[in-house]
N, C-alpha and C positions, 0 to 999 in steps of 0.2 A: 058433031062438034058442039060444045056448050057455048051459048052466047053469054057474054058478060056485059054489064052496064058500063058504058063509057062516059056517061054524063058525070061531070065533076060535081062533088058535093060542095055545098057552101062552106067556106072557111069560117071558123069560129073567130070572133073578135077577141083581140088581146089588149092588154094594157099598152103595148107598144103602138097599136093602132090608135088608141085614144090619144097618146102623146103626139103622134104624128099629125092627127087631125087638129089638135090645139096649136101645134107649132105652125102648121100651114095657115090657120086662121090668124095667128099673130103676125105672120109674114104679110098676109093680105092687108091687115089693118095698119101695119107700119109702112106699107108702100115700099118694102125692100130696104128701109132704113134700119140698119142693124142696131144702132143706138136705141131707137124707139122700141125695137123688138126686145132688146135686153131689159130696158126699163119696165116694159109691160110684164115680161116674164118674172122679174124680181118682185114686182107688186103682187102678182098672183102667188108666188112662192111665200112671201111674207104673210099674206092673208091666210093661206093654208097652214103655215107653221103656227100662227096664233090660234087658229080654229082648232087644230089638232093637238095643241100643247107640246109641240116639238121644240127641241133645242138644237142649236148649231153645235156640231161636234168638231173640235179641232183635230186635225191629223196628228199622230205622234211625231215628235221631233225626228229629223233625219239622222240616222246613225251612220257614222263614218265606217266604211268597211275596212277591215284589216287586210293587208296584202300578204300576210303570212311570213313577213320578214322580221316581225317583232318590233317594228319601228313605229 
């Protein structure tokens, strides 16, 4: 019988892991106060938007769906 390695390999870090770490840090710093958490998040987003030269993109207007009755 052939033996195989059962030791799990280290998982590669992803951008989701980065976001999770930052979100957890903000939560600790805000003491669970969601308002402070949101304010801190918005500050960071604004700084990065300016630094990267990004613009806010407005979603397209909501289109009313037709029901097929011609009305």
